[in-house]
C-alpha positions as CSV (number, residue, x, y, z in Angstrom):
1,M,121.9,97.1,233.6
2,L,119.6,100.1,233.3
3,L,117.3,100.5,236.3
4,Q,114.7,103.0,237.4
5,V,114.8,103.6,241.2
6,P,111.5,105.3,242.2
7,D,110.8,107.7,245.1
8,V,114.4,108.2,246.1
9,L,113.1,111.6,247.5
10,T,109.7,112.3,248.9
11,A,107.5,115.0,247.4
12,D,108.3,117.3,250.3
13,Q,112.0,116.7,249.8
14,V,111.7,117.4,246.1
15,A,109.8,120.7,246.8
16,S,112.5,121.8,249.2
17,C,115.3,121.0,246.8
18,R,113.5,122.8,244.0
19,K,113.2,125.9,246.0
20,T,116.9,125.9,246.6
21,L,117.8,125.1,243.0
22,E,115.5,127.8,241.6
23,A,117.2,130.5,243.8
24,A,120.8,129.3,243.3
25,E,123.5,130.9,241.1
26,W,124.3,128.8,238.0
27,V,127.5,128.7,236.0
28,D,128.5,127.2,232.6
29,G,128.3,123.4,232.9
30,R,131.5,122.9,231.1
31,I,133.5,123.5,234.3
32,T,133.3,119.8,235.2
33,A,133.5,118.4,231.7
34,G,136.4,116.5,230.3
35,H,138.0,117.5,227.0
36,Q,135.7,115.4,224.9
37,S,132.6,116.1,226.9
38,A,133.1,119.9,226.9
39,R,132.7,120.0,223.2
40,A,129.2,118.5,223.5
41,K,128.0,120.1,226.7
42,N,125.7,123.1,226.8
43,N,123.9,123.5,230.1
44,L,124.1,125.2,233.5
45,Q,125.5,123.8,236.7
46,L,125.9,124.6,240.4
47,R,129.5,125.0,241.5
48,E,130.7,122.0,243.5
49,D,132.0,124.2,246.4
50,V,128.9,126.2,247.1
51,D,126.8,125.5,250.3
52,E,123.6,124.7,248.3
53,A,125.3,121.9,246.3
54,K,126.9,120.4,249.5
55,Q,123.6,120.5,251.4
56,L,121.5,119.1,248.6
57,G,124.2,116.4,247.9
58,D,124.2,115.3,251.5
59,A,120.4,114.9,251.5
60,I,120.6,112.7,248.4
61,L,123.4,110.6,249.9
62,V,121.3,110.0,253.1
63,A,118.3,109.0,251.0
64,L,120.3,106.6,248.9
65,E,121.7,104.9,252.0
66,S,118.2,104.0,253.1
67,N,117.0,102.9,249.6
68,P,117.2,99.1,249.4
69,L,116.7,99.0,245.6
70,F,119.6,101.3,245.0
71,M,121.8,99.5,247.5
72,S,121.1,96.1,246.0
73,A,121.6,97.3,242.4
74,A,124.7,99.5,242.9
75,L,126.5,97.7,245.7
76,P,128.2,101.1,246.3
77,L,131.7,101.3,247.7
78,K,132.1,105.1,247.0
79,V,129.6,107.7,245.7
80,F,130.8,110.8,244.1
81,P,129.3,113.9,245.7
82,P,126.2,114.7,243.7
83,L,126.3,117.5,241.2
84,F,123.4,119.6,239.8
85,N,122.5,120.8,236.3
86,R,119.9,122.9,234.6
87,Y,118.8,122.8,231.0
88,Q,116.6,125.4,229.3
89,D,116.2,127.5,226.1
90,G,117.4,124.7,223.7
91,Q,120.3,123.5,225.8
92,S,121.5,119.9,225.4
93,F,124.4,117.6,226.0
94,G,125.6,115.7,222.9
95,N,126.8,112.1,222.8
96,H,129.6,111.3,225.3
97,V,131.0,108.7,227.7
98,D,131.7,109.7,231.3
99,N,135.3,109.9,232.5
100,A,136.5,106.6,234.0
101,I,138.0,108.3,237.1
102,R,136.6,111.4,238.8
103,Q,138.6,113.4,241.3
104,V,136.6,114.7,244.3
105,A,137.3,118.5,244.2
106,G,139.5,119.7,247.0
107,T,140.5,116.2,248.2
108,P,143.0,113.5,247.2
109,H,140.1,111.1,246.7
110,R,139.2,109.5,243.4
111,V,136.1,107.5,242.4
112,R,136.1,104.9,239.6
113,T,132.9,105.5,237.7
114,D,131.2,102.1,237.3
115,L,127.7,103.5,237.4
116,S,126.1,106.8,236.4
117,A,123.0,108.2,238.1
118,T,120.6,110.9,237.2
119,L,118.0,112.1,239.8
120,F,115.2,114.2,238.4
121,F,113.9,117.3,240.1
122,S,111.5,118.4,237.3
123,N,108.4,116.5,236.4
124,P,108.0,115.4,232.7
125,D,105.1,117.8,232.0
126,E,107.2,120.8,233.2
127,Y,109.5,120.8,230.1
128,D,109.6,119.5,226.5
129,G,112.6,117.5,225.3
130,G,115.4,116.9,227.8
131,E,115.2,113.1,227.6
132,L,118.3,111.2,228.7
133,I,119.2,108.8,225.9
134,V,121.3,105.8,226.9
135,E,122.8,103.4,224.4
136,D,123.7,99.9,225.5
137,T,124.0,96.3,224.1
138,Y,120.2,96.1,224.2
139,G,119.5,99.2,222.1
140,V,118.7,102.9,222.7
141,H,116.7,103.9,225.8
142,S,114.9,107.2,226.3
143,V,114.5,108.2,230.0
144,K,112.3,111.0,231.4
145,L,111.2,110.3,235.0
146,P,109.0,112.0,237.6
147,A,110.7,114.3,240.1
148,G,112.3,112.3,242.9
149,H,113.0,109.3,240.7
150,L,116.5,108.1,239.7
151,I,117.9,106.3,236.7
152,L,121.0,104.1,237.2
153,Y,123.1,102.8,234.2
154,P,126.6,101.7,233.4
155,A,129.0,104.7,233.1
156,S,130.6,103.0,230.1
157,S,127.4,103.7,228.1
158,V,127.3,106.3,225.3
159,H,124.5,108.8,226.3
160,H,123.2,112.3,225.7
161,V,120.5,114.7,226.7
162,R,118.1,116.0,224.1
163,P,117.5,119.8,223.8
164,V,115.0,121.3,226.3
165,T,112.7,123.4,224.1
166,R,110.2,124.5,226.8
167,G,110.5,124.9,230.5
168,V,113.4,124.0,232.7
169,R,114.9,120.6,233.5
170,F,116.6,120.4,236.9
171,A,118.5,117.2,237.9
172,S,121.3,115.9,240.0
173,F,124.0,113.6,238.5
174,F,126.7,111.6,240.1
175,W,128.7,108.4,239.8
176,I,129.2,105.2,241.9
177,Q,132.2,103.0,242.4
178,S,130.7,99.6,243.0
179,M,132.1,96.9,245.1
180,V,131.6,94.8,242.0
181,R,133.0,96.6,239.0
182,D,131.8,94.2,236.3
183,D,128.3,95.1,235.1
184,G,127.4,91.5,234.2
185,E,128.4,90.2,237.6
186,R,126.6,93.0,239.3
187,T,123.5,92.3,237.3
188,L,123.6,88.6,238.2
189,L,123.9,89.5,241.9
190,F,121.0,91.9,241.7
191,D,118.7,89.4,239.9
192,L,119.6,86.8,242.5
193,D,118.9,89.2,245.4
194,V,115.5,90.1,243.9
195,A,114.6,86.4,243.5
196,I,115.6,85.7,247.1
197,Q,113.5,88.6,248.4
198,R,110.5,87.3,246.4
199,L,111.0,83.8,247.7
200,M,111.2,85.1,251.3
201,N,107.9,86.9,250.8
202,D,106.2,83.9,249.3
203,A,107.7,81.0,251.3
204,P,109.8,82.4,254.1
205,D,110.5,78.9,255.6
206,H,111.6,77.3,252.4
207,R,115.0,75.7,252.7
208,S,116.1,77.3,249.4
209,V,116.1,80.7,251.1
210,V,119.2,79.8,253.1
211,E,120.8,78.0,250.1
212,L,120.3,80.9,247.7
213,T,121.4,83.5,250.3
214,S,124.5,81.5,250.8
215,L,125.1,81.4,247.1
216,Y,124.6,85.2,246.9
217,H,127.1,85.9,249.6
218,N,129.7,83.5,248.2
219,L,129.5,85.1,244.8
220,L,129.7,88.6,246.4
221,R,132.7,87.4,248.4
222,R,134.4,86.2,245.2
223,W,133.7,89.3,243.1
224,A,133.7,92.2,245.5
225,D,136.5,94.7,246.1
226,T,136.4,96.6,249.4
């Protein structure tokens, strides 16, 4: 499932984050890349241990917790602390697949990367290029979203970022370990949840609301790891 989650952050939140990102000290993005990814990666990144990264990451996590679309689609068990990158002057990230397991820096905690997420902090008209290209069973998808919007997709997907030839592309990226690790099962649950919400809006007293809600939770009970 590849899903756009709009308005994760408000315009004011985006503006505040941008101010912090523009003033931050950036380092070579290969510091967090695996062996294969490092050969394809050419961008800048905030260090994980700096205050700016921790503060911005905490703000994103709070916003995600209150976003019903994200929660329904991801069914998060763990979220890797958000990281931040910057592309400019022709920088890009070639074809790669994200590591299956990520170690949270400075802790013994590990996150299985079921889902990848990119949250945009630059609007599309601020830079040329920089599209996130995701390949899945349904083809090749080009993603370039407004600031404050997020794209969610299976971490098993081959993906890359096209060169940024004008302007600067700021974004946050992170991974989610879902309670339901199988993408097909997770997609079925999401589609069912969306259908239940639609039915509740159209016919809140219909007996099928309870029946379908029971079906949803019984499937979640069968498939979820907690």
